[in-house]
C-alpha positions in Angstrom: 0.0 0.0 0.0 1.3 3.4 -0.9 2.8 5.6 1.8 0.5 8.5 1.4 -2.6 6.2 1.6 -1.2 4.8 4.9 -0.7 8.4 6.2 -4.1 9.8 5.2 -6.6 7.0 5.7 -6.5 7.2 9.5 -6.9 11.0 9.8 -10.2 12.9 10.1 -11.2 14.6 6.8 -10.8 18.2 8.1 -7.3 17.4 9.4 -6.2 15.9 6.2 -7.3 18.9 4.3 -5.5 21.2 6.7 -2.2 19.5 5.9 -2.5 20.8 2.3 -3.5 24.4 3.0 -0.5 25.9 4.8 1.1 27.6 1.7 -2.0 28.9 -0.1 -2.8 32.6 0.0 -6.3 34.1 0.0 -8.0 34.6 -3.3 -8.4 38.1 -4.8 -12.0 38.6 -5.5 -13.2 39.3 -9.1 -13.3 43.0 -9.9 -13.6 45.4 -12.8 -10.5 44.0 -14.4 -12.4 41.0 -15.8 -11.7 40.4 -19.5 -14.2 41.4 -22.1 -16.3 38.6 -23.5 -17.5 37.6 -26.9 -21.1 37.6 -28.0 -21.3 34.0 -26.8 -20.0 34.9 -23.3 -16.6 33.4 -23.9 -13.5 35.3 -22.7 -11.5 36.9 -25.5 -7.8 36.0 -25.6 -5.4 38.9 -25.1 -3.2 39.5 -28.1 -0.5 36.9 -28.5 -1.3 35.3 -25.1 -2.8 32.1 -26.5 -0.4 31.7 -29.5 3.1 30.4 -29.7 5.4 33.3 -30.3 7.4 33.5 -33.5 11.1 33.2 -33.6 12.8 36.4 -32.8 16.2 37.2 -34.2 16.7 33.6 -35.1 15.9 32.3 -31.5 13.5 29.4 -31.4 11.0 29.8 -28.6 10.8 27.2 -25.8 8.7 24.1 -26.5 5.6 23.4 -24.5 6.2 20.6 -22.0 3.7 17.8 -21.6 0.9 18.9 -19.3 -1.6 16.5 -17.9 -5.1 18.2 -18.2 -7.2 18.9 -15.1 -9.8 16.5 -16.5 -7.5 13.6 -15.6 -7.2 14.5 -11.9 -10.8 15.6 -11.6 -12.1 12.3 -13.1 -14.8 11.0 -10.7 -14.2 13.7 -8.1 -16.8 16.2 -6.8 -16.6 19.6 -8.4 -17.4 22.9 -6.8 -19.0 26.2 -7.9 -16.6 28.4 -9.8 -17.1 32.1 -10.5 -16.4 33.3 -14.1 -12.8 32.8 -15.1 -10.7 35.9 -15.1 -7.8 36.7 -17.4 -5.0 39.2 -17.3 -3.1 40.7 -20.2 -0.1 38.4 -20.4 2.0 36.3 -18.0 4.9 38.4 -16.9 6.2 36.3 -14.0 5.8 32.9 -12.3 5.6 32.4 -8.6 6.9 29.1 -7.2 5.1 27.4 -4.3 5.2 24.2 -2.3 2.1 22.4 -1.1 3.4 21.5 2.5 2.4 17.9 2.0 4.4 14.7 2.4 7.4 14.2 0.0 7.6 10.4 0.0 4.5 9.8 -2.1 4.1 7.4 -5.1 3.8 9.6 -8.2 0.8 7.5 -9.2 -0.9 9.2 -6.3 -0.3 12.7 -7.5 -3.9 13.1 -9.0 -5.4 12.1 -5.7 -3.1 14.6 -3.8 -4.3 17.4 -6.2 -7.9 16.4 -5.5 -7.2 16.9 -1.8 -5.8 20.4 -2.5 -8.7 21.2 -4.7 -11.2 20.2 -2.1 -9.3 22.1 0.6 -9.2 25.3 -1.4 -12.5 25.2 -3.4 -14.7 22.9 -1.2 -16.8 24.0 1.7 -19.3 23.0 4.3 -18.7 19.4 5.6 -15.5 19.2 3.5 -13.8 21.9 5.6 -12.6 23.8 2.5 -12.1 27.5 2.0 -14.8 27.9 -0.6 -12.5 29.6 -3.2 -13.6 29.7 -6.8 -11.1 26.9 -7.9 -7.8 25.5 -7.0 -5.4 28.4 -6.6 -2.4 27.2 -8.5 -2.2 27.4 -12.3 0.0 24.3 -12.5 1.4 21.6 -10.2 4.6 19.5 -10.5 5.2 16.3 -8.8 8.6 14.8 -7.7 8.8 12.7 -10.9 8.6 15.8 -13.0 5.0 15.4 -14.2 3.2 18.7 -14.8 -0.5 19.0 -14.1 -2.9 21.7 -15.2 -4.4 23.3 -12.1 -6.8 26.2 -12.4 -9.3 26.1 -15.2 -9.2 28.6 -18.1 -6.6 27.4 -20.6 -3.0 26.5 -20.0 -1.7 28.9 -22.7 -3.8 31.8 -21.5 -3.1 34.4 -18.7 -5.6 32.9 -16.2 -5.8 34.9 -12.9 -5.0 32.5 -10.1 -5.3 32.6 -6.3 -1.8 31.8 -5.4 0.1 35.1 -4.6 -2.0 37.6 -2.6 -1.7 41.0 -4.4 0.1 39.6 -7.5 -2.3 37.1 -9.0 -2.9 39.1 -12.2 -0.4 38.6 -15.0 1.4 35.9 -13.1 1.2 32.1 -13.0 1.5 30.0 -9.9 3.5 26.7 -10.1 3.2 24.5 -7.0 5.8 21.8 -6.2 4.0 18.9 -4.6 5.8 18.3 -1.3 7.5 20.3 1.5 10.9 21.9 0.8 12.2 23.4 4.0 15.9 23.9 4.5 18.0 20.8 3.9 15.3 18.9 2.1 16.5 17.3 -1.2 14.7 18.7 -4.3 14.3 16.1 -7.0 16.1 17.0 -10.2 13.1 15.8 -12.3 11.0 18.4 -10.4 13.3 21.3 -11.0 13.8 20.4 -14.6 10.0 20.3 -15.2 9.5 23.6 -13.4 12.2 25.2 -15.6 10.6 23.8 -18.8 7.2 25.0 -17.7 8.5 28.5 -16.8 10.4 28.7 -20.0 7.4 28.0 -22.2 4.9 30.0 -20.2 7.1 33.1 -20.1 8.1 32.8 -23.7 4.5 33.2 -24.7 5.1 36.8 -23.5 8.7 36.9 -24.7 10.0 37.2 -21.1 13.5 36.2 -20.2 13.3 34.0 -17.0 16.4 35.8 -15.7 15.0 39.3 -16.1 13.2 41.5 -13.7 9.6 42.5 -14.2 7.5 45.3 -12.6 4.3 44.2 -10.9 1.8 46.4 -9.0 0.3 45.1 -5.8 -3.5 44.8 -5.7 -3.9 44.0 -2.0 -2.6 45.4 1.3 -2.1 41.9 2.6 0.8 41.4 0.2 4.4 42.2 1.2 3.8 45.5 -0.7 0.8 47.7 -0.1 -1.9 48.0 -2.7 -0.9 50.2 -5.6 2.8 49.9 -4.9 5.0 48.6 -7.7 7.9 46.3 -7.2 10.5 44.7 -9.4 10.5 40.9 -9.2 12.5 38.2 -10.9 10.4 36.7 -13.7 10.8 33.4 -11.8 10.2 34.2 -8.1 9.2 32.4 -4.9 5.9 33.0 -3.1 7.7 34.6 -0.2 9.1 37.3 -2.5 5.6 38.9 -2.6 3.9 37.6 0.6 5.0 37.0 4.2 5.3 33.2 4.1 7.9 30.5 4.3 6.6 29.1 1.0 8.1 27.6 -1.1 10.7 26.6 1.5 14.4 27.5 1.7 15.4 24.4 -0.2 13.3 25.3 -3.2 14.2 29.0 -2.9 17.8 28.0 -3.2 17.1 26.3 -6.5 15.6 29.5 -8.1 18.9 30.7 -9.7 19.5 27.3 -11.3 15.8 27.1 -12.5 16.1 30.6 -14.1 19.3 29.7 -15.9 17.9 26.4 -17.1 14.6 28.1 -18.3 16.6 30.7 -20.2 18.6 27.9 -21.9 15.4 26.2 -22.9 14.3 29.5 -24.4 17.5 29.2 -26.5 18.9 32.5 -25.0 22.6 33.1 -24.8 
């Protein structure tokens, strides 16, 4: 029997969900920034956000990594009410998270772990969830390097998530499944997958992963008060924008390596 099943089966439901909620930040509620819709009520894609960028100066853009669709981990699971999906203009930065869950899981259990996260963030009532509009992260990566689609709305589009209080718009949240406090080994397959995902997602907006980008806070609960601009690395940790230990010192220490690898995958010198 897999380790995570042994750990979870004896715990009360509310306690199990609590184990998966320590890193998540509160959702920013929908506001007037919602994207315009078509006559059929479908959100319009912002220019260039849903299309692979053309080669620039002979540079070939980063390839899209294999991403498991959310329909795979949602199969057979209860779904929860979701507000209309919101979109930004383009993804200018990614914020890295960890899920504060066990590290010694069987990767075949990753879909079930994501369902626990989803229930904890979007569920409510008897499930003990936070009743958010969806799972907060745009993507999740397991220790074997498998990338999963998280939040609904389209993997190539600038979906506004609920992962970085004050900086959800024009960013993407990538959650590493596990707990990566100081001294914890970070699997090479995981960092490689995060780099590949960051390279592709940022290249849709022609952003160099090693560059700095200017983001404006939308919430006083962030590290920077509402309306204040700050320059972030295009690949940053959750703690860079919010008072939290997430994504853990071990994963924070991998950020320079991830940025360089992502830039290489974008075929930048």
